[in-house]
C-alpha positions in Angstrom: 314.7 119.8 -46.4 316.8 118.0 -43.7 317.6 114.3 -43.4 319.5 112.1 -41.0 321.7 109.1 -42.1 322.7 106.1 -40.0 324.4 102.9 -41.1 325.8 99.7 -39.9 329.4 100.3 -39.4 330.7 96.7 -39.6 329.8 96.1 -43.3 331.8 97.8 -46.0 328.9 97.7 -48.5 326.6 99.3 -45.9 329.1 102.2 -45.5 329.5 102.5 -49.3 325.7 102.8 -49.6 325.7 105.4 -46.8 328.3 107.4 -48.6 326.2 107.2 -51.8 323.0 108.3 -50.0 324.8 111.3 -48.5 326.2 112.3 -51.8 322.8 111.9 -53.6 320.9 113.9 -50.9 323.4 116.7 -50.8 323.3 116.9 -54.6 319.6 117.6 -54.3 320.1 120.4 -51.8 319.2 118.3 -48.7 320.9 119.3 -45.4 322.3 116.0 -44.1 323.2 115.1 -40.5 325.1 111.8 -40.1 325.0 109.7 -37.0 328.3 110.0 -35.1 329.6 106.4 -35.4 328.6 106.3 -39.1 330.4 109.6 -39.7 333.6 108.4 -38.0 333.5 105.1 -40.0 333.2 107.2 -43.2 335.9 109.7 -42.1 333.5 112.6 -42.3 334.2 115.9 -40.4 331.4 118.0 -39.1 327.6 117.6 -39.5 327.5 114.5 -37.4 325.3 113.9 -34.3 324.4 111.2 -31.8 321.5 109.0 -32.6 319.5 110.4 -29.7 319.7 113.8 -31.3 319.3 112.7 -34.9 316.5 114.6 -36.5 315.1 115.9 -39.8 312.2 115.5 -42.2 313.2 111.8 -42.5 316.0 109.4 -41.5 317.7 107.0 -43.8 318.6 103.8 -41.9 321.1 101.5 -43.8 321.3 98.0 -42.3 319.2 95.1 -41.2 316.1 95.1 -39.0 318.3 95.5 -35.9 319.5 98.9 -37.2 315.9 100.1 -37.8 314.8 98.8 -34.4 317.6 100.8 -32.8 316.7 103.9 -34.7 313.0 103.6 -33.8 313.9 103.1 -30.1 316.5 105.8 -29.7 316.1 108.7 -32.1 314.8 112.0 -30.8 311.3 112.1 -32.3 309.4 108.8 -32.6 307.3 110.3 -35.4 310.2 111.1 -37.7 309.7 108.9 -40.9 312.3 106.2 -41.4 313.5 105.2 -44.9 315.0 101.7 -44.5 317.7 100.4 -46.9 318.2 96.6 -46.4 321.7 95.4 -45.7 320.6 92.4 -43.6 319.2 89.0 -44.5 315.4 89.4 -44.3 314.8 93.1 -44.1 311.2 92.9 -43.0 311.3 96.5 -41.8 313.3 98.1 -44.6 311.8 99.2 -47.9 314.5 99.0 -50.7 317.7 97.2 -51.5 321.0 99.0 -52.1 320.6 98.8 -55.9 317.3 100.7 -55.6 318.5 103.5 -53.5 319.1 106.2 -56.2 315.7 105.5 -57.8 313.9 105.4 -54.5 315.4 108.7 -53.3 314.2 110.2 -56.6 310.7 109.0 -55.8 311.0 110.4 -52.3 312.1 113.8 -53.5 309.2 113.9 -56.0 306.7 113.0 -53.2 305.9 109.6 -54.8 305.6 107.6 -51.5 303.2 107.1 -48.6 303.7 107.0 -44.8 302.9 103.8 -43.0 302.2 104.3 -39.3 303.3 101.4 -37.1 301.7 101.0 -33.7 304.0 100.2 -30.8 303.6 98.3 -27.6 304.0 100.0 -24.2 304.6 97.9 -21.2 305.6 98.1 -17.5 306.5 95.9 -14.6 304.0 96.3 -11.7 305.7 98.2 -8.9 308.9 98.5 -11.1 310.1 99.8 -14.4 308.3 101.3 -17.3 309.9 99.7 -20.4 310.7 101.4 -23.7 308.0 101.2 -26.3 308.5 98.1 -28.6 308.1 98.5 -32.3 308.1 94.7 -32.8 307.4 92.9 -29.5 307.8 92.5 -25.8 309.0 89.0 -24.9 308.6 87.5 -21.4 311.2 84.7 -21.5 312.8 82.1 -19.2 316.2 83.2 -18.0 317.6 79.6 -18.2 317.5 77.3 -21.2 315.2 74.2 -20.8 313.4 75.8 -17.8 309.7 76.5 -18.6 307.7 79.3 -17.1 304.2 79.0 -15.5 302.3 82.0 -16.6 298.8 83.4 -16.0 297.6 85.6 -18.9 294.7 88.0 -18.2 293.0 90.4 -20.7 291.3 93.5 -19.3 291.3 92.1 -15.8 289.8 88.8 -16.8 291.9 85.7 -16.3 292.2 84.0 -19.6 294.5 81.1 -19.3 297.5 79.6 -17.3 300.2 78.0 -19.4 303.6 76.4 -19.2 305.8 77.7 -21.9 309.3 79.0 -22.7 307.7 82.4 -22.8 305.1 84.6 -24.3 305.2 87.4 -26.9 303.1 90.5 -27.1 303.5 91.8 -30.7 302.5 94.8 -32.7 301.2 94.4 -36.2 304.7 95.2 -37.4 306.2 92.6 -35.0 303.7 90.0 -36.1 305.9 89.2 -39.1 309.0 88.8 -36.9 309.5 86.4 -33.9 305.7 86.1 -33.6 305.5 84.6 -37.1 308.3 82.1 -36.3 306.5 81.2 -33.1 303.3 80.3 -35.0 301.4 83.6 -34.4 299.2 85.3 -37.0 300.3 88.0 -39.4 298.5 91.2 -38.6 298.3 93.8 -41.4 299.3 97.4 -40.8 296.3 99.5 -40.0 294.7 96.7 -38.0 294.4 98.1 -34.4 295.4 95.0 -32.6 298.1 93.1 -30.7 299.1 89.5 -31.0 299.7 87.3 -27.9 301.7 84.2 -28.7 303.1 81.5 -26.5 306.6 80.2 -27.1 306.7 76.4 -27.2 303.6 76.0 -24.9 302.8 72.8 -23.0 299.1 73.5 -23.5 296.4 74.0 -26.2 296.8 77.8 -26.2 299.1 79.0 -29.0 298.1 82.5 -30.1 295.3 85.1 -30.1 294.7 88.6 -31.5 293.2 91.3 -29.2 292.4 95.0 -29.6 295.3 97.3 -29.1 293.3 99.0 -26.3 293.3 95.8 -24.2 295.5 95.5 -21.2 297.4 92.3 -21.3 298.7 91.1 -18.0 301.3 88.3 -17.6 302.0 86.9 -14.2 304.9 84.7 -13.2 303.4 82.0 -11.0 306.3 79.7 -10.0 307.7 81.0 -6.6 311.4 80.3 -7.5 311.5 81.0 -11.2 313.0 84.2 -12.6 312.4 85.5 -16.1 313.4 88.3 -18.4 311.4 91.0 -20.3 313.0 91.7 -23.6 311.9 94.7 -25.7 312.7 94.4 -29.4 315.7 92.2 -28.6 317.6 95.2 -27.3 316.3 96.2 -23.8 316.5 93.5 -21.1 314.8 93.8 -17.7 315.0 90.9 -15.1 311.7 89.7 -13.7 311.6 88.3 -10.2 309.4 85.4 -9.2 305.8 86.6 -8.9 306.4 89.6 -11.2 303.5 91.0 -13.2 304.0 92.7 -16.6 301.3 94.7 -18.2 301.2 95.7 -21.9 298.9 97.6 -24.2 299.0 99.7 -27.4 301.2 102.7 -27.2 300.0 106.2 -28.2 303.4 106.6 -29.9 303.9 105.4 -33.5 306.8 104.8 -35.8 306.4 106.1 -39.3 308.0 104.4 -42.4 308.4 105.8 -45.9 306.9 103.2 -48.2 306.7 102.8 -52.0 305.0 99.4 -52.2 301.8 98.0 -50.8 302.1 95.9 -47.7 301.0 92.7 -49.4 303.5 93.1 -52.2 306.3 93.5 -49.6 305.0 90.6 -47.6 304.9 88.4 -50.7 308.6 89.2 -51.5 309.6 88.5 -47.9 307.6 85.2 -47.7 309.2 84.1 -50.9 312.6 84.8 -49.4 311.7 82.7 -46.3 310.4 79.9 -48.6 313.7 79.9 -50.5 315.9 80.3 -47.5 
């Protein structure tokens, strides 16, 4: 069995957890490759590789949601299962806390887990760039604070609405519990083949809707002098010129997560965190 390990490098406790994970895996005979920056931070020689080349039967990602989003976007094979260890605040994408790592790795080695397939969002700018697949969301946002966008939203070629808003989100079920939830969009359970379209601070009656993942969502910038930005998972930024058209739909590629708990149990824990926080 082979595994990859990547960690946040700016937190001592994350690196301590990474070191423990590597030790536990190797003690069980697992061949471990460590992402280059993580290996350098841990002072390891050999057996390290760049994230784009990180591969194995699974990858352990130690950090917050940002770390997992980076892994999902950049690692070699999108289908390689991710085992997330939460070192962030909310950890919506991760599965266990650092204190659970040893027990969870035991479950993993014994096969006591299931794989959750997470749909992604593919998008492109008409006449321009094809954007990276989004695990969480594609955001069309104003480039300047306090400046609203005028947007036309169409679904499968049918004009649906025109809105003034700070922006609009096109979210996967996984992303429905992230920015989409904060913006007032619905939570979409894993396995539901749908996307969520949610307006950010709209000056209209439209707020959010759920559409089939097979639908083509078209967002047009209508103001002749207003520029915007397409932001994929908070990591990839593409300028949008006035009049630009972005189209999005469900991607054929999926991210897979190693899970030990049912979705609703995880959601309850995270919602309780938000309620307390």
